[in-house]
N, C-alpha and C positions, 0 to 999 in steps of 0.2 A: 272288297272283290280284288283279286287278284290281278293283274291284267299281262298274266302269261300267255295267256292262249291268244294269238292275234285273228281268231275268228270272229268275227263279233256276235254272229247268229250265237254260236256257245258262252260269249260272255255274257249276253242281253240275258241267256238265260237262266246264270247264274247268279246276275243281281237279281233276276226275277224270283229265284228260290228266298234268295237272302233279304228281300222284303217282304215274301210273307213270312218268313221268321220273323222279323219285325214287326208285325202287325199281330202275330199270334201273343206277342209281351205287350203290346199295347191293350190287347184284352184281356189279357192276366191282368197286369197294372188295374185296368176299368174294372175288375170284375173280382180283386183283391180283399177278402176280408177275412178277418181274426175270431175266430170262435171264445167263446164267451169261457174266459179261463186261461184262453192261449195267450192272449196278448200280456207285452207283458207290462207292469203297472205303471211305468214311466212310459206315455204315451209316444217320447220320442224316438223309443226306440222302432214302436210300430212306424211312423213320418220317415227314419232313416232307410227302411225296407220301400218304400213308396218312393226315395229322393236316387234311393238308387239304382232304383228300376226304370225311373225317369230320366236319368241323364245314360241310360244305355241305349236307350230308347233312339234318344236324341242325339247320342253319338253315332249311333247307326244311321239314322235318317241324315244327318250332313252328311256321311259318308257314302251311302246311296249317291245325293244328290250328286255329288263331287261325280261318283263313278259313272253316271248317267249321263254326265255334261260331256266328259272323255269320250263314251261311248259313239255317244250321240257326232260327235268330231268323226270317230272314227267306220260309222257306220254310213256318214258322208263320202267318203274316201272308199269304199265297199262298193257304196253304190252305183258311185261316179267309172269309179276301174271300168275301163272296156277291155276286153278281150275280144279280138273277134275268132266266134266259137259258131259252129253250124246253128241254123233257126231253133232247135229242139232246147239246145245246151238254152240260149239266150231267153228264151221262154220260164224255163227251170227257173235260171237267176234270176228274172223277173218277178217272178213268183215269190221267189227265195225273198227279196227286197223290199214286196210288197207285204210278208207276212213282218220282217223284223220292223219294218216302218210304224206299221198295225201294236206291234207287239210295245216300242217305244213310245208313243202314244200312251197307251195304256198305264204303262209304268209311270209316264210323266206325271197324269191326270193321278192316277195312287198316289205320288208323292207332294200331291199337292194341300 
């Protein structure tokens, strides 16, 4: 995930989408089958497909964990930032912080 955007909620949404894509790969790996006659006679080729997909998934999950840790730090800064604004603006910001915290918690659980 790119850290070019400084808005934590936007980065969190991007990370969430990336995690969903990784879960799709996990499901694909779990359901991978070769039709009779389509699999190579040499079983090492079919295993290499599984190993390659497994390696890709592992790399993605490791990157997601790193991105999530960095994002948690940025969200702390985002949440503790105080700017004197009208009460209505503060309540909007509080709702955004609560939504962001809930998304981070869900993502943390998903990555466990």
